[in-house]
ROGUGU-225378 format. One record per residue (C-alpha): residue number from 1; residue in three letters; chain; x, y, z. Coordinates in pm, 1 decimal, padded with zeros to 6 digits. Example, Ala and Ser with C-alpha at 12.3 -4.5 7.8 and 13.67 -1.06 7.14 Angstrom:
num  residu  chaine  u  v  w
1  ALA  A  01230.0  -00450.0  00780.0
2  SER  A  01367.0  -00106.0  00714.0
This chain:
num  residu  chaine  u  v  w
1  MET  A  -14515.8  14938.0  -11938.8
2  VAL  A  -14565.5  14726.0  -12251.1
3  PHE  A  -14800.0  14501.3  -12052.8
4  GLY  A  -15010.8  14804.9  -11958.3
5  ARG  A  -15042.5  14908.4  -12322.4
6  LEU  A  -15163.3  14560.7  -12417.5
7  LEU  A  -15442.1  14553.2  -12161.3
8  PRO  A  -15796.5  14611.7  -12298.4
9  ARG  A  -15896.2  14970.9  -12221.1
10  GLU  A  -16219.2  15167.6  -12217.9
11  GLY  A  -16431.3  14950.9  -12447.3
12  ASN  A  -16738.7  15122.0  -12595.8
13  PHE  A  -16945.7  15144.1  -12278.5
14  PHE  A  -17075.4  15494.3  -12343.5
15  GLU  A  -17192.7  15404.0  -12693.4
16  LEU  A  -17366.7  15094.0  -12556.6
17  PHE  A  -17535.0  15304.1  -12288.2
18  ASN  A  -17651.7  15545.5  -12556.3
19  GLN  A  -17789.9  15263.8  -12773.2
20  HIS  A  -17968.6  15111.4  -12475.4
21  GLY  A  -18116.7  15451.4  -12390.9
22  GLN  A  -18250.5  15480.6  -12745.0
23  HIS  A  -18424.4  15144.9  -12707.1
24  ILE  A  -18573.4  15257.7  -12374.5
25  ALA  A  -18722.1  15569.2  -12535.1
26  GLU  A  -18841.7  15376.6  -12843.2
27  GLY  A  -19001.0  15108.9  -12625.5
28  ALA  A  -19179.6  15370.4  -12415.5
29  ARG  A  -19314.6  15548.7  -12723.3
30  SER  A  -19434.6  15217.0  -12867.6
31  PHE  A  -19605.0  15141.5  -12536.7
32  LEU  A  -19784.2  15477.9  -12537.9
33  ALA  A  -19892.0  15420.0  -12900.2
34  MET  A  -20030.9  15081.0  -12794.0
35  VAL  A  -20230.3  15244.8  -12515.6
36  GLN  A  -20359.0  15518.8  -12745.9
37  ASP  A  -20460.9  15263.3  -13014.7
38  TYR  A  -20586.9  15008.2  -12764.6
39  GLY  A  -20930.7  14977.8  -12924.8
40  ASN  A  -20772.7  14866.6  -13252.4
41  VAL  A  -20660.6  14507.4  -13189.8
42  ALA  A  -20428.1  14487.7  -13490.9
43  GLU  A  -20254.4  14814.8  -13402.6
44  ARG  A  -20241.0  14715.7  -13036.8
45  GLU  A  -20057.7  14395.8  -13124.7
46  ARG  A  -19823.1  14575.6  -13361.8
47  HIS  A  -19719.7  14825.1  -13095.6
48  ALA  A  -19690.3  14551.0  -12832.2
49  ASN  A  -19455.0  14364.8  -13065.9
50  ALA  A  -19249.3  14681.1  -13104.3
51  VAL  A  -19217.9  14706.1  -12724.4
52  GLY  A  -19097.6  14345.5  -12718.2
53  ALA  A  -18848.4  14412.0  -12997.6
54  SER  A  -18702.0  14707.3  -12806.8
55  GLU  A  -18671.5  14496.9  -12493.9
56  ARG  A  -18492.4  14214.9  -12675.6
57  ALA  A  -18253.8  14455.3  -12847.7
58  ALA  A  -18173.8  14616.8  -12513.5
59  ASP  A  -18115.8  14275.3  -12356.2
60  LYS  A  -17844.6  14206.9  -12614.0
61  ILE  A  -17675.7  14535.1  -12523.5
62  THR  A  -17695.8  14453.5  -12152.9
63  ALA  A  -17529.9  14117.7  -12219.3
64  GLU  A  -17257.5  14288.2  -12425.1
65  VAL  A  -17186.3  14534.4  -12142.7
66  HIS  A  -17149.5  14244.3  -11900.3
67  ARG  A  -16910.9  14070.4  -12141.7
68  LEU  A  -16707.7  14388.1  -12184.2
69  LEU  A  -16676.0  14425.7  -11810.2
70  HIS  A  -16505.8  14085.6  -11798.0
71  ARG  A  -16274.6  14163.7  -12091.6
72  THR  A  -16181.3  14525.9  -12019.4
73  PHE  A  -15909.8  14602.9  -11767.4
74  ILE  A  -15947.2  14981.7  -11756.1
75  THR  A  -16305.3  15113.1  -11771.4
76  PRO  A  -16423.2  15475.7  -11815.5
77  LEU  A  -16631.9  15452.9  -11496.5
78  ASP  A  -16612.0  15247.5  -11181.2
79  ARG  A  -16692.4  14885.7  -11267.7
80  ASP  A  -16966.0  14862.6  -11005.5
81  GLN  A  -17123.2  15183.7  -11138.4
82  ILE  A  -17131.8  15038.2  -11489.8
83  HIS  A  -17283.3  14713.1  -11365.8
84  ARG  A  -17552.2  14881.7  -11157.0
85  LEU  A  -17634.1  15136.5  -11426.2
86  ILE  A  -17686.8  14889.8  -11710.8
87  ASN  A  -17899.0  14665.6  -11486.5
88  ALA  A  -18113.6  14961.5  -11377.3
89  MET  A  -18158.9  15061.8  -11741.4
90  ASP  A  -18259.1  14707.4  -11829.6
91  ASP  A  -18521.8  14709.4  -11554.4
92  VAL  A  -18702.2  15000.0  -11725.7
93  LEU  A  -18763.6  14810.6  -12048.0
94  ASP  A  -18841.6  14489.5  -11863.7
95  LEU  A  -19123.3  14672.7  -11685.5
96  LEU  A  -19255.7  14822.5  -12007.6
97  GLN  A  -19276.5  14477.2  -12160.7
98  ASP  A  -19419.3  14326.0  -11841.2
99  THR  A  -19693.9  14588.8  -11836.5
100  SER  A  -19778.2  14518.1  -12199.1
101  GLU  A  -19795.5  14147.1  -12123.5
102  VAL  A  -20011.2  14201.8  -11814.5
103  MET  A  -20267.4  14384.0  -12029.1
104  SER  A  -20273.8  14090.3  -12271.1
105  LEU  A  -20276.4  13814.1  -12008.0
106  TYR  A  -20555.3  13984.6  -11812.8
107  ASP  A  -20750.2  14027.8  -12137.1
108  LEU  A  -20813.7  14394.5  -12070.4
109  GLN  A  -21071.1  14516.0  -12320.5
110  SER  A  -21062.9  14883.7  -12226.6
111  LEU  A  -20830.3  15123.6  -12049.5
112  SER  A  -20895.3  15425.7  -11831.6
113  GLU  A  -20768.0  15776.9  -11897.8
114  ASP  A  -20539.9  15730.8  -11597.4
115  VAL  A  -20353.7  15456.9  -11786.8
116  VAL  A  -20295.8  15704.6  -12068.4
117  ARG  A  -20172.1  15972.1  -11825.8
118  LEU  A  -19932.9  15733.2  -11652.4
119  SER  A  -19807.2  15610.4  -11989.8
120  GLU  A  -19739.4  15968.7  -12099.8
121  ILE  A  -19536.6  16028.8  -11783.8
122  SER  A  -19346.3  15706.0  -11849.3
123  VAL  A  -19251.5  15829.5  -12196.5
124  ARG  A  -19126.8  16162.6  -12060.4
125  CYS  A  -18921.7  15979.1  -11796.5
126  CYS  A  -18773.0  15740.2  -12051.9
127  GLU  A  -18685.5  16016.7  -12296.7
128  ARG  A  -18500.3  16201.0  -12021.9
129  VAL  A  -18316.8  15882.3  -11930.9
130  GLN  A  -18207.3  15862.5  -12293.2
131  ASN  A  -18090.5  16225.3  -12277.4
132  VAL  A  -17873.0  16180.5  -11968.4
133  LEU  A  -17716.4  15862.2  -12104.9
134  ALA  A  -17623.7  16039.3  -12428.0
135  MET  A  -17441.9  16308.1  -12227.9
136  LEU  A  -17231.0  16071.9  -12014.2
137  PRO  A  -16917.6  16082.8  -12236.7
138  LYS  A  -16885.0  16459.9  -12183.1
139  LEU  A  -16929.4  16474.8  -11806.6
140  LYS  A  -16592.6  16646.5  -11764.9
141  THR  A  -16750.7  16954.0  -11924.2
142  ALA  A  -16910.5  17160.8  -11648.7
143  ALA  A  -17207.6  17269.3  -11860.8
144  VAL  A  -17281.8  16909.5  -11957.7
145  ALA  A  -17256.7  16789.7  -11598.9
146  GLU  A  -17499.3  17064.1  -11495.7
147  ALA  A  -17739.9  16968.7  -11776.0
148  VAL  A  -17727.0  16604.1  -11664.8
149  LEU  A  -17807.5  16696.7  -11305.3
150  GLN  A  -18093.8  16918.8  -11420.4
151  THR  A  -18239.0  16637.4  -11631.6
152  CYS  A  -18204.8  16393.7  -11341.2
153  GLY  A  -18401.2  16643.4  -11133.2
154  GLU  A  -18673.4  16644.9  -11398.8
155  ILE  A  -18691.4  16263.4  -11377.6
156  ASP  A  -18731.7  16289.1  -11000.5
157  GLN  A  -19016.6  16536.4  -11049.4
158  LEU  A  -19185.8  16314.5  -11306.1
159  GLU  A  -19163.1  16022.4  -11063.8
160  SER  A  -19344.1  16237.3  -10805.7
161  ASP  A  -19604.4  16324.1  -11068.9
162  ALA  A  -19656.6  15954.7  -11141.9
163  ASP  A  -19705.0  15887.1  -10769.5
164  ARG  A  -19968.0  16156.9  -10751.2
165  VAL  A  -20151.3  16037.6  -11063.6
166  MET  A  -20150.6  15678.4  -10938.9
167  ARG  A  -20291.0  15773.9  -10596.8
168  SER  A  -20569.0  15966.4  -10766.9
169  ALA  A  -20628.8  15680.7  -11011.8
170  MET  A  -20648.5  15423.8  -10732.0
171  SER  A  -20891.1  15634.8  -10535.9
172  ARG  A  -21114.3  15681.4  -10841.2
173  LEU  A  -21088.8  15312.3  -10928.7
174  PHE  A  -21205.7  15191.1  -10588.5
175  ARG  A  -21486.2  15449.2  -10574.4
176  GLU  A  -21621.8  15415.6  -10925.7
177  GLU  A  -21538.7  15074.7  -11078.9
178  PRO  A  -21829.1  14832.3  -11018.6
179  ASP  A  -21666.4  14531.9  -11187.1
180  THR  A  -21432.2  14362.5  -10938.6
181  ARG  A  -21237.3  14184.1  -11211.4
182  GLN  A  -21176.3  14507.2  -11400.5
183  LEU  A  -21073.2  14674.3  -11075.8
184  ILE  A  -20811.0  14405.0  -11008.0
185  LYS  A  -20677.3  14424.2  -11362.9
186  LEU  A  -20648.8  14802.9  -11370.0
187  LYS  A  -20491.9  14811.3  -11024.3
188  ALA  A  -20213.1  14582.6  -11148.3
189  VAL  A  -20159.5  14799.0  -11457.6
190  TYR  A  -20144.1  15118.6  -11249.7
191  GLU  A  -19884.5  14964.9  -11019.0
192  HIS  A  -19671.4  14846.0  -11310.1
193  LEU  A  -19685.1  15186.3  -11478.5
194  GLU  A  -19591.0  15371.9  -11162.0
195  SER  A  -19296.2  15134.4  -11119.0
196  ILE  A  -19159.4  15239.9  -11459.0
197  SER  A  -19101.5  15592.3  -11331.9
198  ASP  A  -18946.2  15444.9  -11015.2
199  ARG  A  -18694.1  15253.1  -11225.0
200  CYS  A  -18619.1  15566.4  -11427.7
201  GLU  A  -18552.6  15746.1  -11100.1
202  ASP  A  -18312.7  15464.1  -11005.0
203  VAL  A  -18118.7  15534.4  -11324.4
204  ALA  A  -18121.1  15907.4  -11249.7
205  ASN  A  -17990.1  15850.5  -10897.9
206  LEU  A  -17705.6  15635.5  -11027.6
207  VAL  A  -17617.3  15894.9  -11291.2
208  GLU  A  -17617.9  16170.6  -11029.5
209  GLY  A  -17366.3  15970.4  -10829.1
210  ILE  A  -17150.5  15924.9  -11138.9
211  VAL  A  -17162.5  16299.1  -11208.7
212  LEU  A  -17059.3  16390.3  -10855.7
213  GLU  A  -16766.6  16147.0  -10864.7
214  ASN  A  -16642.0  16216.4  -11216.1
215  SER  A  -16716.0  16576.6  -11307.6
């Protein structure tokens, strides 16, 4: 009995999830600001640096969650659920930074309106991811569990919206873009942006499973 009381319990997983979610939303908003200010090189670089800062801060939280998993005997959720969830969250910010870097490496000088639309959807997805993560500690409350499931449904819908926007953007790109190099660059950006909503949906699916098992 004494041994059981001495074992590390719980940790601060929920707080780390919440902090990571905040970085996801902040990184997404910085990315959208970069896209909206793309014609201003100084502002573009400032926002791109902010995306990178969010990604690095989130990486530290991911590493801390992994360390806690090794040190904590009793966790608030299934250990595999925690591991898969934090990795899925990390993938979201990795993609935001990757997309920012692709724009820089490809030396994109201008963006289409479809990039802006996909970026706006990405922000809405990421903000909803932040919302569901903040509610995880109170899943035992029926109203909270219902709100989480509703928000996860909204993420699923936004992912479908991103699919639709990307298909339309690709069709327009191949019909109307005369510069082959610009076509290749924008195609890569569209695919990266659509993948952000996919990764947000991965997080939503994992959270839905957690809700069903723990509420």
